[in-house]
Structure formats: C-alpha cells, structure tokens
N, CA, C and O atoms as a CHARMM CRD file, in Angstrom:
* protein
*
  360
    1    1 MET  N     10.43400   7.14300  -6.19000 PROA 1      0.00000
    2    1 MET  CA     9.68100   7.33400  -5.35000 PROA 1      0.00000
    3    1 MET  C      8.46800   7.95400  -5.00900 PROA 1      0.00000
    4    1 MET  O      7.91400   8.79000  -5.72300 PROA 1      0.00000
    5    2 VAL  N      8.01900   7.52600  -3.84300 PROA 2      0.00000
    6    2 VAL  CA     6.82100   7.22200  -3.73700 PROA 2      0.00000
    7    2 VAL  C      6.29000   7.89700  -1.82600 PROA 2      0.00000
    8    2 VAL  O      6.50000   7.40300  -0.71800 PROA 2      0.00000
    9    3 SER  N      5.92300   8.55300  -2.04700 PROA 3      0.00000
   10    3 SER  CA     5.51000   9.67300  -1.00900 PROA 3      0.00000
   11    3 SER  C      3.57200   9.34400  -0.43100 PROA 3      0.00000
   12    3 SER  O      2.63400   9.23000  -1.21900 PROA 3      0.00000
   13    4 ARG  N      3.46000   9.25100   1.31500 PROA 4      0.00000
   14    4 ARG  CA     2.45100   9.60000   1.58200 PROA 4      0.00000
   15    4 ARG  C      2.24500  10.00700   3.18100 PROA 4      0.00000
   16    4 ARG  O      2.89400   9.61900   4.15300 PROA 4      0.00000
   17    5 ASP  N      1.23100  10.83000   3.12600 PROA 5      0.00000
   18    5 ASP  CA     1.01000  11.10000   4.66400 PROA 5      0.00000
   19    5 ASP  C      0.10600  10.02000   5.05600 PROA 5      0.00000
   20    5 ASP  O     -0.48600   9.34300   4.21500 PROA 5      0.00000
   21    6 ILE  N     -0.04700   9.79400   6.68300 PROA 6      0.00000
   22    6 ILE  CA    -0.78300   9.16900   7.45300 PROA 6      0.00000
   23    6 ILE  C     -0.99200   9.73800   8.51200 PROA 6      0.00000
   24    6 ILE  O     -0.05800  10.45800   8.86500 PROA 6      0.00000
   25    7 THR  N     -2.00400   9.70400   9.29200 PROA 7      0.00000
   26    7 THR  CA    -2.39500   9.98700  10.98800 PROA 7      0.00000
   27    7 THR  C     -2.19000   9.04600  11.74400 PROA 7      0.00000
   28    7 THR  O     -3.17100   8.31900  11.58500 PROA 7      0.00000
   29    8 ILE  N     -1.45900   8.54100  12.55700 PROA 8      0.00000
   30    8 ILE  CA    -1.53100   7.44900  13.56600 PROA 8      0.00000
   31    8 ILE  C     -2.74200   6.82800  14.34100 PROA 8      0.00000
   32    8 ILE  O     -2.80400   7.07700  15.54500 PROA 8      0.00000
   33    9 ILE  N     -3.44600   6.25800  13.92800 PROA 9      0.00000
   34    9 ILE  CA    -4.21000   6.17300  15.12600 PROA 9      0.00000
   35    9 ILE  C     -4.76100   5.32100  16.03600 PROA 9      0.00000
   36    9 ILE  O     -5.90800   5.30000  16.48200 PROA 9      0.00000
   37   10 ASN  N     -3.16700   4.12900  16.42800 PROA 10     0.00000
   38   10 ASN  CA    -2.91100   3.89400  17.93300 PROA 10     0.00000
   39   10 ASN  C     -2.92400   4.49000  18.69500 PROA 10     0.00000
   40   10 ASN  O     -2.65800   5.69100  18.63700 PROA 10     0.00000
   41   11 ASN  N     -3.30600   3.73600  19.91000 PROA 11     0.00000
   42   11 ASN  CA    -3.53900   4.73700  21.50200 PROA 11     0.00000
   43   11 ASN  C     -2.25100   4.88800  21.72500 PROA 11     0.00000
   44   11 ASN  O     -2.09600   5.99000  22.25100 PROA 11     0.00000
   45   12 ILE  N     -1.25500   4.34300  21.59200 PROA 12     0.00000
   46   12 ILE  CA     0.06100   5.16400  21.75900 PROA 12     0.00000
   47   12 ILE  C      1.53100   5.43900  21.04000 PROA 12     0.00000
   48   12 ILE  O      2.67700   5.59000  21.46300 PROA 12     0.00000
   49   13 GLY  N      0.85700   5.42300  19.63900 PROA 13     0.00000
   50   13 GLY  CA     1.73600   6.07600  18.80900 PROA 13     0.00000
   51   13 GLY  C      2.79200   4.96100  18.48300 PROA 13     0.00000
   52   13 GLY  O      2.57000   3.76800  18.69200 PROA 13     0.00000
   53   14 LEU  N      3.91700   5.43000  17.97100 PROA 14     0.00000
   54   14 LEU  CA     4.71100   4.39100  17.41200 PROA 14     0.00000
   55   14 LEU  C      5.96700   4.45500  18.58100 PROA 14     0.00000
   56   14 LEU  O      7.07400   4.96600  18.41100 PROA 14     0.00000
   57   15 HSD  N      5.42400   3.73400  19.90300 PROA 15     0.00000
   58   15 HSD  CA     6.04100   4.00500  20.87600 PROA 15     0.00000
   59   15 HSD  C      6.49800   1.98500  21.11300 PROA 15     0.00000
   60   15 HSD  O      5.84500   1.00000  20.76800 PROA 15     0.00000
   61   16 ALA  N      7.68000   2.07200  21.73400 PROA 16     0.00000
   62   16 ALA  CA     8.43400   0.64900  21.96500 PROA 16     0.00000
   63   16 ALA  C      7.63900  -0.59000  21.38100 PROA 16     0.00000
   64   16 ALA  O      8.22700  -0.86200  20.33400 PROA 16     0.00000
   65   17 ARG  N      6.33000  -1.68500  21.59400 PROA 17     0.00000
   66   17 ARG  CA     5.69800  -2.39300  21.03200 PROA 17     0.00000
   67   17 ARG  C      5.32600  -1.76400  19.56700 PROA 17     0.00000
   68   17 ARG  O      5.56600  -2.72600  18.83700 PROA 17     0.00000
   69   18 PRO  N      4.98900  -0.96500  18.92400 PROA 18     0.00000
   70   18 PRO  CA     4.10500  -0.36100  17.60000 PROA 18     0.00000
   71   18 PRO  C      5.68300  -0.62000  16.74400 PROA 18     0.00000
   72   18 PRO  O      6.07800  -1.45500  15.93100 PROA 18     0.00000
   73   19 ALA  N      6.27900   0.54500  17.40400 PROA 19     0.00000
   74   19 ALA  CA     7.60700   0.82800  16.40400 PROA 19     0.00000
   75   19 ALA  C      8.36300  -0.76900  15.91800 PROA 19     0.00000
   76   19 ALA  O      8.67000  -1.12600  14.78100 PROA 19     0.00000
   77   20 THR  N      8.51600  -1.52600  17.22700 PROA 20     0.00000
   78   20 THR  CA     9.18100  -2.69300  16.43100 PROA 20     0.00000
   79   20 THR  C      8.70100  -3.02600  15.17500 PROA 20     0.00000
   80   20 THR  O      9.08100  -3.02500  14.00400 PROA 20     0.00000
   81   21 PHE  N      7.44400  -3.39700  16.03400 PROA 21     0.00000
   82   21 PHE  CA     6.33000  -4.38700  14.73600 PROA 21     0.00000
   83   21 PHE  C      6.73700  -3.10400  12.93100 PROA 21     0.00000
   84   21 PHE  O      6.67700  -3.51400  11.77200 PROA 21     0.00000
   85   22 PHE  N      7.00500  -2.02600  13.25500 PROA 22     0.00000
   86   22 PHE  CA     6.80000  -1.10700  12.37300 PROA 22     0.00000
   87   22 PHE  C      7.99200  -1.57300  11.88400 PROA 22     0.00000
   88   22 PHE  O      7.89400  -2.46600  11.04300 PROA 22     0.00000
   89   23 ILE  N      9.37900  -1.11100  12.26700 PROA 23     0.00000
   90   23 ILE  CA    10.34000  -2.13000  11.72500 PROA 23     0.00000
   91   23 ILE  C     10.36600  -2.88300  10.68400 PROA 23     0.00000
   92   23 ILE  O     10.63000  -2.75500   9.48900 PROA 23     0.00000
   93   24 GLN  N      9.88800  -4.06900  11.70700 PROA 24     0.00000
   94   24 GLN  CA    10.33300  -5.20000  11.06100 PROA 24     0.00000
   95   24 GLN  C      9.47600  -5.01600  10.12100 PROA 24     0.00000
   96   24 GLN  O     10.02000  -5.25700   9.04300 PROA 24     0.00000
   97   25 LYS  N      8.11900  -4.62600   9.96700 PROA 25     0.00000
   98   25 LYS  CA     7.55000  -4.43400   8.68100 PROA 25     0.00000
   99   25 LYS  C      8.59700  -3.62500   7.65500 PROA 25     0.00000
  100   25 LYS  O      8.28900  -3.84200   6.48300 PROA 25     0.00000
  101   26 ALA  N      9.39200  -3.02200   7.75700 PROA 26     0.00000
  102   26 ALA  CA     9.95100  -2.03400   6.96200 PROA 26     0.00000
  103   26 ALA  C     10.78800  -2.82600   6.20300 PROA 26     0.00000
  104   26 ALA  O     10.74400  -3.05500   4.99400 PROA 26     0.00000
  105   27 ASN  N     11.81000  -3.35100   7.32600 PROA 27     0.00000
  106   27 ASN  CA    13.17900  -4.07700   6.84700 PROA 27     0.00000
  107   27 ASN  C     12.58600  -5.87300   5.70400 PROA 27     0.00000
  108   27 ASN  O     13.26600  -6.70200   5.10000 PROA 27     0.00000
  109   28 THR  N     10.72300  -5.70100   5.96700 PROA 28     0.00000
  110   28 THR  CA    10.79800  -6.94900   4.58300 PROA 28     0.00000
  111   28 THR  C     10.66700  -6.47400   2.77400 PROA 28     0.00000
  112   28 THR  O     10.42600  -7.06600   1.72200 PROA 28     0.00000
  113   29 TYR  N     10.94000  -5.26500   3.14100 PROA 29     0.00000
  114   29 TYR  CA    11.18600  -4.77100   1.75300 PROA 29     0.00000
  115   29 TYR  C     12.30200  -3.84700   1.30000 PROA 29     0.00000
  116   29 TYR  O     12.83600  -2.96500   1.97300 PROA 29     0.00000
  117   30 LYS  N     12.52400  -4.14200   0.23700 PROA 30     0.00000
  118   30 LYS  CA    14.05600  -4.06700  -0.29300 PROA 30     0.00000
  119   30 LYS  C     14.41200  -2.49000  -0.22800 PROA 30     0.00000
  120   30 LYS  O     15.51700  -2.09200   0.14200 PROA 30     0.00000
  121   31 SER  N     13.45700  -1.71500  -0.59100 PROA 31     0.00000
  122   31 SER  CA    13.15800   0.15400  -0.83200 PROA 31     0.00000
  123   31 SER  C     13.80300   0.30700   0.59700 PROA 31     0.00000
  124   31 SER  O     13.71500  -0.29800   1.66600 PROA 31     0.00000
  125   32 SER  N     14.68500   1.70300  -0.01600 PROA 32     0.00000
  126   32 SER  CA    14.81600   2.52700   1.26600 PROA 32     0.00000
  127   32 SER  C     13.48100   3.87800   1.42000 PROA 32     0.00000
  128   32 SER  O     12.92400   4.66800   0.65800 PROA 32     0.00000
  129   33 ILE  N     13.44000   3.54600   2.80300 PROA 33     0.00000
  130   33 ILE  CA    12.30200   4.32100   3.80000 PROA 33     0.00000
  131   33 ILE  C     12.63500   5.10200   4.27600 PROA 33     0.00000
  132   33 ILE  O     13.81900   5.18200   4.60400 PROA 33     0.00000
  133   34 TRP  N     11.73100   6.06800   4.54400 PROA 34     0.00000
  134   34 TRP  CA    12.07400   7.17600   5.31200 PROA 34     0.00000
  135   34 TRP  C     10.72400   7.80500   6.28300 PROA 34     0.00000
  136   34 TRP  O      9.64600   8.00400   5.72300 PROA 34     0.00000
  137   35 ILE  N     10.84700   8.00600   7.32800 PROA 35     0.00000
  138   35 ILE  CA     9.38700   8.95700   7.88400 PROA 35     0.00000
  139   35 ILE  C     10.10600  10.17500   8.43400 PROA 35     0.00000
  140   35 ILE  O     10.94300  10.38800   9.31100 PROA 35     0.00000
  141   36 GLU  N      9.35900  10.94900   7.46200 PROA 36     0.00000
  142   36 GLU  CA     9.25500  12.66600   8.31600 PROA 36     0.00000
  143   36 GLU  C      8.17900  13.55200   9.10000 PROA 36     0.00000
  144   36 GLU  O      6.99500  13.58800   8.76500 PROA 36     0.00000
  145   37 LYS  N      8.68500  14.22300  10.11900 PROA 37     0.00000
  146   37 LYS  CA     7.91800  14.84100  11.00100 PROA 37     0.00000
  147   37 LYS  C      8.37300  16.15500  11.23100 PROA 37     0.00000
  148   37 LYS  O      9.36000  16.42900  11.91300 PROA 37     0.00000
  149   38 GLU  N      7.53200  17.09000  10.56900 PROA 38     0.00000
  150   38 GLU  CA     8.02600  18.38800  10.88300 PROA 38     0.00000
  151   38 GLU  C      9.27700  18.06400   9.90900 PROA 38     0.00000
  152   38 GLU  O      9.30500  17.30100   8.94400 PROA 38     0.00000
  153   39 ASP  N     10.68300  19.17300  10.65300 PROA 39     0.00000
  154   39 ASP  CA    12.05000  19.27200  10.05500 PROA 39     0.00000
  155   39 ASP  C     12.59500  17.81300   9.83600 PROA 39     0.00000
  156   39 ASP  O     13.34600  17.56800   8.89100 PROA 39     0.00000
  157   40 ARG  N     12.11700  16.65700  10.91800 PROA 40     0.00000
  158   40 ARG  CA    12.83000  15.61400  10.95400 PROA 40     0.00000
  159   40 ARG  C     12.74500  14.58400   9.47200 PROA 40     0.00000
  160   40 ARG  O     11.77300  14.56800   8.71700 PROA 40     0.00000
  161   41 LYS  N     13.62600  14.01100   9.34900 PROA 41     0.00000
  162   41 LYS  CA    13.71100  12.88500   8.42100 PROA 41     0.00000
  163   41 LYS  C     14.48300  11.66700   8.79500 PROA 41     0.00000
  164   41 LYS  O     15.70800  11.59900   8.70400 PROA 41     0.00000
  165   42 ILE  N     13.58700  10.55200   9.28700 PROA 42     0.00000
  166   42 ILE  CA    14.88100   9.54600   9.32100 PROA 42     0.00000
  167   42 ILE  C     14.53800   8.42600   8.80400 PROA 42     0.00000
  168   42 ILE  O     13.54500   8.44300   8.07600 PROA 42     0.00000
  169   43 ASN  N     15.30500   7.03500   9.04400 PROA 43     0.00000
  170   43 ASN  CA    15.75400   6.06200   8.63800 PROA 43     0.00000
  171   43 ASN  C     14.40100   4.65800   8.78600 PROA 43     0.00000
  172   43 ASN  O     14.70200   3.75800   9.57100 PROA 43     0.00000
  173   44 ALA  N     13.25600   4.55100   8.18100 PROA 44     0.00000
  174   44 ALA  CA    11.51400   3.84300   8.99100 PROA 44     0.00000
  175   44 ALA  C     12.40200   2.20900   9.40700 PROA 44     0.00000
  176   44 ALA  O     11.82000   1.55900  10.27500 PROA 44     0.00000
  177   45 LYS  N     13.75500   1.55500   8.82600 PROA 45     0.00000
  178   45 LYS  CA    14.39400   0.73300   9.44300 PROA 45     0.00000
  179   45 LYS  C     15.22200   0.52900  10.49600 PROA 45     0.00000
  180   45 LYS  O     15.75600  -0.53800  10.80000 PROA 45     0.00000
  181   46 SER  N     15.32200   1.63300  11.07800 PROA 46     0.00000
  182   46 SER  CA    16.11500   1.98300  12.64900 PROA 46     0.00000
  183   46 SER  C     15.29400   2.21700  13.86100 PROA 46     0.00000
  184   46 SER  O     14.97100   3.37900  14.10700 PROA 46     0.00000
  185   47 LEU  N     14.95200   1.35500  14.57400 PROA 47     0.00000
  186   47 LEU  CA    14.15900   1.13200  15.68800 PROA 47     0.00000
  187   47 LEU  C     14.53300   2.67300  16.44000 PROA 47     0.00000
  188   47 LEU  O     13.69700   3.57600  16.41000 PROA 47     0.00000
  189   48 LEU  N     15.71300   2.83200  17.02600 PROA 48     0.00000
  190   48 LEU  CA    16.20200   4.19200  17.49400 PROA 48     0.00000
  191   48 LEU  C     15.74800   5.13400  16.95400 PROA 48     0.00000
  192   48 LEU  O     15.52700   6.12800  17.64500 PROA 48     0.00000
  193   49 GLY  N     15.50700   5.15500  15.81000 PROA 49     0.00000
  194   49 GLY  CA    15.46200   6.29700  14.89100 PROA 49     0.00000
  195   49 GLY  C     13.74400   6.50100  14.98100 PROA 49     0.00000
  196   49 GLY  O     13.09300   7.53100  15.15900 PROA 49     0.00000
  197   50 VAL  N     13.38900   5.36100  14.82100 PROA 50     0.00000
  198   50 VAL  CA    12.02400   5.88700  14.90800 PROA 50     0.00000
  199   50 VAL  C     11.13300   5.89000  16.16700 PROA 50     0.00000
  200   50 VAL  O      9.95200   6.23600  16.16000 PROA 50     0.00000
  201   51 LEU  N     11.82100   5.46900  17.24900 PROA 51     0.00000
  202   51 LEU  CA    11.83000   5.80100  18.46000 PROA 51     0.00000
  203   51 LEU  C     12.12100   7.58600  19.03100 PROA 51     0.00000
  204   51 LEU  O     11.50600   8.39800  19.72200 PROA 51     0.00000
  205   52 SER  N     13.02700   7.56200  18.49700 PROA 52     0.00000
  206   52 SER  CA    13.10600   9.68100  18.61300 PROA 52     0.00000
  207   52 SER  C     12.64200  10.18300  17.72500 PROA 52     0.00000
  208   52 SER  O     13.35400  11.09300  17.29800 PROA 52     0.00000
  209   53 MET  N     11.36700   9.97700  16.97400 PROA 53     0.00000
  210   53 MET  CA    10.74200  10.97100  17.03700 PROA 53     0.00000
  211   53 MET  C      9.16800  11.34200  17.47800 PROA 53     0.00000
  212   53 MET  O      8.39500  12.06100  16.84500 PROA 53     0.00000
  213   54 GLY  N      8.95200  10.75600  18.54600 PROA 54     0.00000
  214   54 GLY  CA     7.94300  10.75700  19.25900 PROA 54     0.00000
  215   54 GLY  C      6.94100  10.22700  18.61100 PROA 54     0.00000
  216   54 GLY  O      5.99200  10.41300  19.37300 PROA 54     0.00000
  217   55 ILE  N      6.48700   9.59400  17.53400 PROA 55     0.00000
  218   55 ILE  CA     5.36700  10.26900  16.79600 PROA 55     0.00000
  219   55 ILE  C      4.11400   9.45000  17.95400 PROA 55     0.00000
  220   55 ILE  O      4.05600   8.29600  18.37700 PROA 55     0.00000
  221   56 ALA  N      3.36500  10.47600  18.14600 PROA 56     0.00000
  222   56 ALA  CA     2.02000   9.91100  19.30000 PROA 56     0.00000
  223   56 ALA  C      0.78900  10.04800  18.26000 PROA 56     0.00000
  224   56 ALA  O      0.70300  10.75100  17.25300 PROA 56     0.00000
  225   57 GLN  N     -0.29500   8.99300  18.93100 PROA 57     0.00000
  226   57 GLN  CA    -1.51100   9.03700  18.13400 PROA 57     0.00000
  227   57 GLN  C     -2.09100  10.47100  17.76600 PROA 57     0.00000
  228   57 GLN  O     -1.93600  11.39600  18.56400 PROA 57     0.00000
  229   58 GLY  N     -2.77600  10.66400  16.52900 PROA 58     0.00000
  230   58 GLY  CA    -3.15000  11.99000  16.03100 PROA 58     0.00000
  231   58 GLY  C     -1.91500  12.35400  15.23700 PROA 58     0.00000
  232   58 GLY  O     -1.95300  12.80900  14.09300 PROA 58     0.00000
  233   59 MET  N     -0.94800  12.14700  15.85000 PROA 59     0.00000
  234   59 MET  CA     0.02800  12.74600  14.57200 PROA 59     0.00000
  235   59 MET  C      0.00700  12.39500  12.94800 PROA 59     0.00000
  236   59 MET  O     -0.38200  11.31600  12.50200 PROA 59     0.00000
  237   60 THR  N      0.46600  13.43700  12.19400 PROA 60     0.00000
  238   60 THR  CA     0.57100  12.93800  10.74600 PROA 60     0.00000
  239   60 THR  C      1.89700  13.03100  10.58000 PROA 60     0.00000
  240   60 THR  O      2.44100  14.05400  10.99700 PROA 60     0.00000
  241   61 ILE  N      2.88400  11.76500   9.79900 PROA 61     0.00000
  242   61 ILE  CA     3.70900  11.68700   8.88300 PROA 61     0.00000
  243   61 ILE  C      3.87000  11.47000   7.63900 PROA 61     0.00000
  244   61 ILE  O      2.84500  11.14000   7.04200 PROA 61     0.00000
  245   62 THR  N      4.69100  11.53500   7.11900 PROA 62     0.00000
  246   62 THR  CA     5.03800  10.70900   6.01400 PROA 62     0.00000
  247   62 THR  C      6.11100  10.02300   5.40700 PROA 62     0.00000
  248   62 THR  O      7.31000  10.29500   5.47200 PROA 62     0.00000
  249   63 LEU  N      5.45300   8.95100   4.71000 PROA 63     0.00000
  250   63 LEU  CA     6.37200   7.72400   5.04900 PROA 63     0.00000
  251   63 LEU  C      6.95000   8.11200   3.47700 PROA 63     0.00000
  252   63 LEU  O      6.16500   8.63200   2.68500 PROA 63     0.00000
  253   64 THR  N      8.15000   7.87400   3.13500 PROA 64     0.00000
  254   64 THR  CA     8.29000   8.07700   1.21700 PROA 64     0.00000
  255   64 THR  C      9.30400   6.45700   1.63100 PROA 64     0.00000
  256   64 THR  O      9.68500   5.97500   2.69700 PROA 64     0.00000
  257   65 ALA  N      9.44500   6.01200   0.12800 PROA 65     0.00000
  258   65 ALA  CA    10.14600   5.06700  -0.08600 PROA 65     0.00000
  259   65 ALA  C     10.46800   4.92300  -1.74500 PROA 65     0.00000
  260   65 ALA  O      9.75900   5.13500  -2.72900 PROA 65     0.00000
  261   66 GLU  N     12.10100   4.38700  -1.56900 PROA 66     0.00000
  262   66 GLU  CA    12.14000   4.75800  -3.06500 PROA 66     0.00000
  263   66 GLU  C     13.02400   3.11300  -3.36700 PROA 66     0.00000
  264   66 GLU  O     13.86100   2.77700  -2.53000 PROA 66     0.00000
  265   67 GLY  N     12.82700   2.44100  -4.25600 PROA 67     0.00000
  266   67 GLY  CA    13.43100   1.10100  -5.01800 PROA 67     0.00000
  267   67 GLY  C     12.25200   0.80500  -5.56900 PROA 67     0.00000
  268   67 GLY  O     11.13700   1.31900  -5.65000 PROA 67     0.00000
  269   68 ASP  N     13.00800  -0.53000  -6.06000 PROA 68     0.00000
  270   68 ASP  CA    11.98400  -1.42000  -6.38500 PROA 68     0.00000
  271   68 ASP  C     10.74500  -2.02300  -5.91700 PROA 68     0.00000
  272   68 ASP  O      9.82200  -2.44100  -6.61600 PROA 68     0.00000
  273   69 ASP  N     10.81100  -2.01800  -5.03200 PROA 69     0.00000
  274   69 ASP  CA     9.28200  -2.36600  -4.67100 PROA 69     0.00000
  275   69 ASP  C      8.81500  -1.16700  -3.22900 PROA 69     0.00000
  276   69 ASP  O      8.64400  -1.48500  -2.05200 PROA 69     0.00000
  277   70 GLU  N      8.68600   0.49700  -3.97000 PROA 70     0.00000
  278   70 GLU  CA     8.23800   1.17100  -3.06200 PROA 70     0.00000
  279   70 GLU  C      6.73600   1.66100  -2.51600 PROA 70     0.00000
  280   70 GLU  O      6.16100   2.33900  -1.66500 PROA 70     0.00000
  281   71 GLU  N      6.52200   0.64200  -3.86600 PROA 71     0.00000
  282   71 GLU  CA     4.93100   1.27000  -3.74100 PROA 71     0.00000
  283   71 GLU  C      4.22300  -0.07700  -2.93400 PROA 71     0.00000
  284   71 GLU  O      3.14400   0.16500  -2.39300 PROA 71     0.00000
  285   72 ARG  N      4.70900  -1.35500  -2.82600 PROA 72     0.00000
  286   72 ARG  CA     4.56400  -2.08700  -1.78400 PROA 72     0.00000
  287   72 ARG  C      4.89400  -1.72900  -0.48600 PROA 72     0.00000
  288   72 ARG  O      4.34400  -2.10000   0.55100 PROA 72     0.00000
  289   73 ALA  N      5.94600  -0.89000  -0.64200 PROA 73     0.00000
  290   73 ALA  CA     6.59700  -0.64300   1.05900 PROA 73     0.00000
  291   73 ALA  C      5.56000  -0.07400   1.49300 PROA 73     0.00000
  292   73 ALA  O      4.95600  -0.45400   2.49600 PROA 73     0.00000
  293   74 ILE  N      5.20000   1.02200   0.70100 PROA 74     0.00000
  294   74 ILE  CA     4.38400   2.16600   1.42100 PROA 74     0.00000
  295   74 ILE  C      2.64200   1.67900   1.30700 PROA 74     0.00000
  296   74 ILE  O      2.04800   2.69200   1.67700 PROA 74     0.00000
  297   75 ASN  N      1.95900   0.97800   1.08600 PROA 75     0.00000
  298   75 ASN  CA     1.19900   0.61600   0.93300 PROA 75     0.00000
  299   75 ASN  C      1.13800  -0.24500   2.13700 PROA 75     0.00000
  300   75 ASN  O      0.20400   0.13000   2.84600 PROA 75     0.00000
  301   76 GLY  N      1.88600  -1.43400   2.73100 PROA 76     0.00000
  302   76 GLY  CA     2.46800  -2.08400   3.46200 PROA 76     0.00000
  303   76 GLY  C      1.92200  -1.40400   4.68100 PROA 76     0.00000
  304   76 GLY  O      0.84400  -1.52900   5.26300 PROA 76     0.00000
  305   77 LEU  N      3.04500  -0.59600   4.92100 PROA 77     0.00000
  306   77 LEU  CA     3.38100   0.37100   6.32800 PROA 77     0.00000
  307   77 LEU  C      1.75000   1.03700   6.53700 PROA 77     0.00000
  308   77 LEU  O      1.07000   1.19400   7.55200 PROA 77     0.00000
  309   78 ILE  N      1.61400   1.19400   5.77600 PROA 78     0.00000
  310   78 ILE  CA     0.40600   1.99300   5.66200 PROA 78     0.00000
  311   78 ILE  C     -1.26900   1.21200   5.92300 PROA 78     0.00000
  312   78 ILE  O     -2.24800   1.76300   6.42600 PROA 78     0.00000
  313   79 GLU  N     -1.18500  -0.01200   5.47300 PROA 79     0.00000
  314   79 GLU  CA    -2.14900  -0.78600   6.00700 PROA 79     0.00000
  315   79 GLU  C     -1.82600  -1.57400   7.70300 PROA 79     0.00000
  316   79 GLU  O     -2.64300  -2.15300   8.41800 PROA 79     0.00000
  317   80 LEU  N     -0.49800  -1.34800   7.92900 PROA 80     0.00000
  318   80 LEU  CA    -0.37200  -1.69800   9.32200 PROA 80     0.00000
  319   80 LEU  C     -0.71400  -0.51900  10.10400 PROA 80     0.00000
  320   80 LEU  O     -1.50700  -0.64600  11.03700 PROA 80     0.00000
  321   81 ILE  N     -0.11100   0.82000   9.78000 PROA 81     0.00000
  322   81 ILE  CA    -1.12200   1.58900  10.39200 PROA 81     0.00000
  323   81 ILE  C     -2.36800   1.73900  10.99500 PROA 81     0.00000
  324   81 ILE  O     -2.70500   1.90400  12.16800 PROA 81     0.00000
  325   82 ASN  N     -3.35100   1.59100   9.31500 PROA 82     0.00000
  326   82 ASN  CA    -4.39500   1.82700   9.38500 PROA 82     0.00000
  327   82 ASN  C     -4.74500   0.74700  10.39200 PROA 82     0.00000
  328   82 ASN  O     -5.60100   1.08600  11.21000 PROA 82     0.00000
  329   83 THR  N     -4.33400  -0.29900  10.48800 PROA 83     0.00000
  330   83 THR  CA    -5.60600  -1.56900  11.30800 PROA 83     0.00000
  331   83 THR  C     -4.73400  -1.36400  12.75700 PROA 83     0.00000
  332   83 THR  O     -4.95100  -2.10200  13.71800 PROA 83     0.00000
  333   84 GLY  N     -3.99800  -0.57100  12.78800 PROA 84     0.00000
  334   84 GLY  CA    -3.56500  -0.07400  14.64000 PROA 84     0.00000
  335   84 GLY  C     -2.40100  -1.35100  14.78300 PROA 84     0.00000
  336   84 GLY  O     -2.02000  -1.83700  15.84800 PROA 84     0.00000
  337   85 PHE  N     -2.25100  -1.48400  14.31800 PROA 85     0.00000
  338   85 PHE  CA    -0.85500  -2.91100  14.61800 PROA 85     0.00000
  339   85 PHE  C     -1.65200  -3.88900  14.99400 PROA 85     0.00000
  340   85 PHE  O     -1.11000  -4.56600  15.86800 PROA 85     0.00000
  341   86 SER  N     -3.39100  -4.49600  14.52500 PROA 86     0.00000
  342   86 SER  CA    -3.49500  -5.13000  14.98900 PROA 86     0.00000
  343   86 SER  C     -3.31000  -6.41800  14.54200 PROA 86     0.00000
  344   86 SER  O     -3.73500  -7.40600  15.14100 PROA 86     0.00000
  345   87 GLU  N     -2.67300  -6.44200  13.48300 PROA 87     0.00000
  346   87 GLU  CA    -2.28400  -8.02800  13.23000 PROA 87     0.00000
  347   87 GLU  C     -1.57800  -8.26100  13.65200 PROA 87     0.00000
  348   87 GLU  O     -1.80100  -9.39900  14.06500 PROA 87     0.00000
  349   88 PHE  N     -0.28000  -7.84300  14.04900 PROA 88     0.00000
  350   88 PHE  CA     0.67300  -8.29500  15.04700 PROA 88     0.00000
  351   88 PHE  C      0.52500  -8.62300  16.11600 PROA 88     0.00000
  352   88 PHE  O      1.35900  -9.42200  16.54300 PROA 88     0.00000
  353   89 GLU  N     -0.89200  -8.05300  17.30800 PROA 89     0.00000
  354   89 GLU  CA    -1.04000  -8.35800  18.16500 PROA 89     0.00000
  355   89 GLU  C     -1.69900  -9.15600  19.09900 PROA 89     0.00000
  356   89 GLU  O     -1.97800  -8.95200  20.28100 PROA 89     0.00000
  357   90 LYS  N     -2.01400 -10.65400  17.92400 PROA 90     0.00000
  358   90 LYS  CA    -2.87900 -11.34000  18.09300 PROA 90     0.00000
  359   90 LYS  C     -2.03700 -12.95600  18.90900 PROA 90     0.00000
  360   90 LYS  O     -2.73200 -13.92200  19.22400 PROA 90     0.00000
C-alpha cells in the first residue's frame, strides 16, 4: 500500500470536469485507490464519491493505492493534480 498527501492547486478543485478527468485517470490503473479528507475515505474511481468530498483549491487530501500498479497509480494521479489538469484541457 502506498499513501501520499497532495494539495489541490487548480482553481476549481475536484469539481465537475477535473473530477471526471481524475476518475478517468484512476480507472486506468488496476489498483484500488482511495481519497481521504479529514474523517472521510472514498473510492477514487467513483465520480459521485469524488464530487461528494467537496475538494476545493488549497485543500490537502491523501491518496492511497493498493495493488499491482500502486506506485504508478499514485504517481500518475499526483502528476495530474500537479499539472492543474492541463493535460486534459488541450
């Protein structure tokens, strides 16, 4: 299992379009992936779950992955967040 904290930097956080991009990326990995914020933990491959977290710019979340490609999954999702989701908005 791999866990890392990451701060959301894009202007609108993980709402609507960025959340869709996030779960699409998460679903490319075989590992189970979770997002934790405060006392809540949700499946990162669930759009409804991600949207229900209300993750805004400046918030820090914990990403956790467990499975065959857990390291790749965490690194890929962190890269997506750190680019502000710009790779999908071209």
